[in-house]
GUPA-469578 format. One record per residue (C-alpha): residue number from 1; x negated, y, z negated. Coordinates in Angstrom, 1 decimal. Example, Ala and Ser with C-alpha at 12.3 -4.5 7.8 and 13.67 -1.06 7.14 Angstrom:
% residues 2
   num     east    north       up
     1    -12.3     -4.5     -7.8
     2    -13.7     -1.1     -7.1
***
This chain:
% residues 337
   num     east    north       up
     1    -34.3     16.0     13.3
     2    -37.3     17.3     11.4
     3    -40.6     16.2     12.9
     4    -42.6     13.7     10.8
     5    -46.2     14.9     10.3
     6    -48.8     12.1     10.8
     7    -52.5     12.6     10.0
     8    -55.2     10.1     11.1
     9    -58.6     10.5      9.4
    10    -61.4      9.1     11.5
    11    -64.6      7.4     10.3
    12    -67.8      9.4     10.0
    13    -69.9      7.5     12.4
    14    -70.0      8.6     16.0
    15    -69.4      5.2     17.6
    16    -66.7      4.2     15.1
    17    -64.8      7.5     15.7
    18    -64.9      7.0     19.5
    19    -63.5      3.5     19.1
    20    -60.3      5.1     17.8
    21    -59.6      6.8     21.1
    22    -57.6      4.0     22.8
    23    -55.2      4.0     19.9
    24    -54.9      7.8     19.9
    25    -54.2      7.8     23.7
    26    -51.6      5.1     23.1
    27    -49.9      7.2     20.4
    28    -49.8     10.2     22.7
    29    -48.3      8.1     25.6
    30    -45.7      6.5     23.3
    31    -44.6      9.8     21.8
    32    -44.2     11.4     25.2
    33    -42.3      8.5     26.7
    34    -39.9      8.0     23.8
    35    -39.5     11.7     22.8
    36    -40.9     10.9     19.4
    37    -40.4     13.3     16.5
    38    -44.0     12.5     15.3
    39    -46.4     15.4     15.0
    40    -49.9     13.8     15.1
    41    -53.1     15.5     13.9
    42    -56.6     14.0     13.9
    43    -58.9     14.8     11.0
    44    -62.6     14.2     11.6
    45    -65.9     15.1     10.0
    46    -67.0     18.6     11.1
    47    -69.9     17.5     13.2
    48    -67.5     15.3     15.2
    49    -65.2     18.1     16.1
    50    -67.5     19.4     18.8
    51    -67.4     16.0     20.5
    52    -63.6     15.2     20.1
    53    -61.9     18.6     20.4
    54    -63.1     19.2     24.0
    55    -61.3     16.1     25.0
    56    -58.0     17.8     24.3
    57    -56.2     14.6     23.4
    58    -54.6     15.8     20.1
    59    -54.9     18.5     17.6
    60    -58.2     17.9     15.9
    61    -59.2     19.5     12.6
    62    -62.4     19.2     10.4
    63    -62.4     17.4      7.1
    64    -63.5     20.3      5.0
    65    -62.3     22.0      1.9
    66    -60.1     24.5      3.8
    67    -58.2     21.6      5.4
    68    -58.0     19.7      2.1
    69    -56.4     22.8      0.4
    70    -53.9     23.0      3.2
    71    -53.0     19.4      2.8
    72    -51.8     20.2     -0.8
    73    -49.9     23.3      0.2
    74    -48.2     21.7      3.2
    75    -48.8     17.9      3.0
    76    -48.2     15.6      5.9
    77    -45.6     12.8      5.6
    78    -48.2     10.1      6.2
    79    -52.0      9.9      6.4
    80    -54.0      7.0      7.7
    81    -57.6      6.8      6.3
    82    -59.4      4.6      8.8
    83    -62.5      4.6      6.6
    84    -62.8      4.6      2.8
    85    -65.3      7.2      1.9
    86    -65.7      9.7     -1.0
    87    -65.9     12.5      1.5
    88    -62.2     12.2      2.0
    89    -61.6     12.8     -1.7
    90    -58.8     15.3     -2.4
    91    -57.1     15.1      1.0
    92    -53.4     14.8      0.2
    93    -50.3     13.4      1.9
    94    -46.9     12.3      0.7
    95    -47.8      8.7      1.6
    96    -51.3      7.4      2.3
    97    -52.7      4.3      4.0
    98    -56.2      3.0      3.3
    99    -58.3      0.3      1.8
   100    -59.1      0.6     -1.9
   101    -62.7      0.0     -2.9
   102    -63.7     -0.8     -6.4
   103    -66.9      1.2     -6.0
   104    -64.9      4.3     -5.0
   105    -62.5      4.3     -8.0
   106    -61.2      7.8     -7.5
   107    -59.8      7.0     -4.1
   108    -56.3      5.5     -4.3
   109    -53.8      4.8     -1.5
   110    -50.0      4.3     -1.4
   111    -50.4      1.4      1.1
   112    -53.3     -0.9      1.9
   113    -52.6     -2.1      5.5
   114    -54.3     -5.3      6.6
   115    -55.3     -3.9     10.0
   116    -57.8     -1.5      8.4
   117    -59.8     -4.3      6.7
   118    -62.7     -3.8      9.1
   119    -63.5     -0.5      7.5
   120    -64.9     -2.4      4.5
   121    -66.0     -5.8      5.9
   122    -67.0     -6.4      9.5
   123    -66.5    -10.2      9.0
   124    -62.8     -9.6      9.3
   125    -63.2     -8.6     12.9
   126    -62.6    -11.9     14.6
   127    -59.9    -13.0     17.0
   128    -58.5    -15.4     14.5
   129    -58.2    -12.7     11.8
   130    -56.7    -10.2     14.1
   131    -53.9    -12.8     14.9
   132    -53.0    -12.8     11.2
   133    -51.6     -9.3     11.3
   134    -51.2     -8.3     14.9
   135    -48.6     -9.9     17.3
   136    -50.5    -12.3     19.5
   137    -48.9    -11.0     22.7
   138    -50.2     -7.5     21.8
   139    -53.6     -8.9     21.0
   140    -53.8    -10.8     24.3
   141    -52.7     -7.8     26.3
   142    -55.4     -5.5     24.8
   143    -58.1     -8.2     25.3
   144    -57.2     -9.5     28.7
   145    -56.2     -6.2     30.4
   146    -58.5     -3.7     28.8
   147    -61.2     -5.8     27.2
   148    -61.1     -3.6     24.1
   149    -63.4     -4.5     21.2
   150    -61.8     -5.9     18.1
   151    -62.3     -2.7     16.1
   152    -60.3     -0.7     18.7
   153    -57.6     -3.4     18.8
   154    -57.2     -3.5     15.1
   155    -56.2      0.1     15.0
   156    -53.1     -0.5     17.1
   157    -51.6     -1.6     13.9
   158    -51.1      2.1     13.2
   159    -48.8      2.2     16.2
   160    -46.8     -0.6     14.7
   161    -46.7      1.0     11.3
   162    -45.2      4.1     12.9
   163    -42.3      2.1     14.2
   164    -43.3      1.2     17.8
   165    -42.9     -2.4     18.8
   166    -45.1     -4.6     20.9
   167    -43.0     -4.3     24.1
   168    -43.1     -0.6     23.9
   169    -46.9     -0.6     23.6
   170    -47.5     -3.1     26.4
   171    -45.1     -1.3     28.7
   172    -46.4      2.2     28.0
   173    -50.2      2.0     27.3
   174    -52.3      2.9     30.3
   175    -56.0      3.4     29.6
   176    -58.7      4.2     32.0
   177    -61.7      6.6     32.5
   178    -59.4      9.0     34.4
   179    -57.5      9.8     31.3
   180    -60.6     11.3     29.6
   181    -61.1     15.0     30.6
   182    -64.8     16.0     30.6
   183    -64.3     19.5     32.2
   184    -65.2     21.2     28.9
   185    -68.5     19.5     28.5
   186    -70.8     22.1     29.9
   187    -73.6     24.1     28.3
   188    -75.4     26.6     30.5
   189    -78.1     27.1     27.9
   190    -79.1     23.4     27.9
   191    -82.2     22.8     29.9
   192    -81.7     19.6     31.8
   193    -84.5     17.5     33.4
   194    -85.2     18.8     37.0
   195    -85.2     15.3     38.5
   196    -82.6     12.5     38.2
   197    -82.9     10.9     34.7
   198    -81.8      8.1     32.4
   199    -81.0      8.5     28.7
   200    -83.1      6.3     26.4
   201    -82.3      5.7     22.7
   202    -84.8      3.6     20.7
   203    -83.3      4.0     17.3
   204    -80.0      3.0     15.7
   205    -77.7      3.5     12.7
   206    -78.6      6.7     10.9
   207    -82.3      7.0     11.8
   208    -84.3      4.2     10.0
   209    -81.5      2.5      8.1
   210    -80.9     -0.3     10.6
   211    -84.1     -0.3     12.6
   212    -84.9     -4.0     11.9
   213    -81.5     -5.6     12.8
   214    -80.3     -3.3     15.5
   215    -83.3     -2.2     17.5
   216    -85.3     -3.8     20.2
   217    -89.0     -3.5     20.3
   218    -89.9      0.1     21.0
   219    -92.9     -0.6     23.2
   220    -90.6     -2.7     25.5
   221    -88.3      0.3     26.0
   222    -91.3      2.3     27.0
   223    -92.2     -0.3     29.6
   224    -88.6     -0.3     30.9
   225    -88.8      3.5     31.2
   226    -92.1      3.1     33.2
   227    -90.5      0.6     35.6
   228    -87.5      2.8     36.1
   229    -89.7      5.7     37.1
   230    -92.0      3.5     39.2
   231    -89.2      1.7     41.1
   232    -86.5      4.4     41.3
   233    -88.1      7.8     40.4
   234    -86.1      8.3     37.3
   235    -87.2     10.4     34.4
   236    -86.6      9.2     30.9
   237    -84.8     11.6     28.4
   238    -85.2     10.2     24.9
   239    -82.5     11.1     22.4
   240    -81.9     10.5     18.7
   241    -82.9     12.0     15.4
   242    -86.2     10.3     14.5
   243    -89.2     12.3     15.8
   244    -91.8     10.3     13.9
   245    -92.2      7.7     16.7
   246    -94.7      9.0     19.2
   247    -93.6      8.9     22.8
   248    -96.1      8.1     25.6
   249    -97.6     11.2     27.1
   250    -96.2     10.8     30.6
   251    -94.9     13.4     33.0
   252    -91.6     11.5     33.5
   253    -90.8     11.4     29.8
   254    -88.9     14.2     28.0
   255    -88.3     14.3     24.3
   256    -84.8     15.7     23.2
   257    -84.9     13.9     19.8
   258    -83.7     16.1     16.9
   259    -83.2     19.1     19.2
   260    -79.6     18.9     20.3
   261    -76.2     19.4     18.8
   262    -73.7     16.7     19.3
   263    -72.0     18.7     22.0
   264    -75.3     19.3     23.8
   265    -76.1     15.6     23.6
   266    -72.8     14.8     25.3
   267    -73.6     17.4     28.0
   268    -77.1     15.9     28.5
   269    -75.7     12.4     28.8
   270    -72.9     13.5     31.1
   271    -75.4     14.8     33.7
   272    -77.6     11.7     33.5
   273    -77.4      8.6     35.7
   274    -76.8      6.3     32.7
   275    -78.0      5.0     29.3
   276    -80.5      2.4     28.3
   277    -81.1      1.5     24.6
   278    -79.7      0.1     21.4
   279    -76.2     -0.3     20.2
   280    -75.7      3.0     18.5
   281    -73.9      6.4     18.6
   282    -75.4      7.7     21.9
   283    -74.4      4.5     23.6
   284    -70.7      5.3     22.8
   285    -71.1      8.9     23.8
   286    -72.5      7.7     27.2
   287    -69.5      5.5     27.6
   288    -67.2      8.3     26.7
   289    -69.0     10.5     29.3
   290    -68.3      7.8     31.8
   291    -71.9      6.9     32.3
   292    -73.0      3.3     32.9
   293    -75.1      1.7     30.2
   294    -77.4     -1.3     29.5
   295    -77.6     -2.0     25.7
   296    -79.4     -4.5     23.6
   297    -77.4     -6.3     20.9
   298    -78.8     -8.6     18.3
   299    -75.8    -10.6     17.0
   300    -72.6    -11.7     18.6
   301    -70.2    -10.0     16.2
   302    -71.2     -6.4     17.0
   303    -71.2     -7.3     20.7
   304    -67.6     -8.3     20.8
   305    -66.3     -6.4     17.7
   306    -67.7     -2.9     18.4
   307    -68.4     -2.7     22.1
   308    -67.7      0.6     23.9
   309    -64.1      1.5     24.9
   310    -64.8      1.2     28.7
   311    -66.2     -2.3     28.8
   312    -66.7     -2.3     32.6
   313    -69.3      0.5     32.2
   314    -71.4     -1.4     29.6
   315    -73.8     -4.2     30.3
   316    -74.5     -6.1     27.1
   317    -77.8     -7.9     26.7
   318    -77.7    -10.2     23.7
   319    -81.1    -10.7     21.9
   320    -83.4     -9.9     24.8
   321    -86.8    -11.5     24.5
   322    -88.9    -10.0     27.3
   323    -89.1     -6.9     29.4
   324    -88.5     -8.9     32.5
   325    -85.2    -10.3     31.2
   326    -83.9     -6.9     30.1
   327    -85.1     -5.0     33.2
   328    -83.4     -7.6     35.4
   329    -80.1     -6.7     33.8
   330    -80.9     -3.0     34.4
   331    -81.6     -3.7     38.1
   332    -78.4     -5.7     38.4
   333    -76.3     -2.9     36.9
   334    -75.7     -1.2     40.2
   335    -73.8      1.7     38.7
   336    -77.1      3.0     37.3
   337    -78.5      3.6     40.8
***
């Protein structure tokens, strides 16, 4: 029997792409257990390749013109576009799955599956809405056993679309930190802090775009960094892309903002003691690197709909008001120390 070629095109944002990994792991486990004839390939934005390829979960290719040309010469049988974006224009398959958007009139899909609605409207990511297109016993299994966020859970509809049933998924899916191989995340050229350190990220969502609704007060983070150094001797390594914000001139603060590739950022975080900051890409990288985190959230929906894939490593602080309140959560997160 000829193998059916399946492509999954990931979103462009760092956190959103990482939230696809439980579904990808599940597909791998299902195909191995049931000797599937599926040949699965992951397509990601070029900058994400350096983060995803070292995991060695699947064949990962960049979404570039070379790959687009190949998709016309030798098209896959089915492609799933997790995100509707013009950057995916001209990627071809015999049958395509995605959500049409009136503002992106050149992008058309063969099928518009309900379980990808979150890619265009976050309001669809509620437990009630998930029940309208996912089997309730599958939903309960993924929430109760693995505490996956609603965005990660919604993607399991791809497994159902590929012919697997709920019982096969619940009996096969096994997800834990041990399944993620980090051996390839090493960069001898990267200069790490000489003392134990924590990662801090004081921005969110593509530099300045979401600073108001997704970021805690910057000065409060500086005070948290000061207390972590005073009480536990930790240095603070600040990451991100915005270098316009001046950092305090302290010997325990190191500025890595705008200086690292995505791979180097992952290596820096992997060697840290944990992450403190906003709900943004580096938080999800820290979670992927199996580092504990304490993160500020400013509305309930992102907290439950887009939380990191390893929930037990992430302490979520909803709408923190004072440094004392937030720092208490840091101190109680024993995995940081």
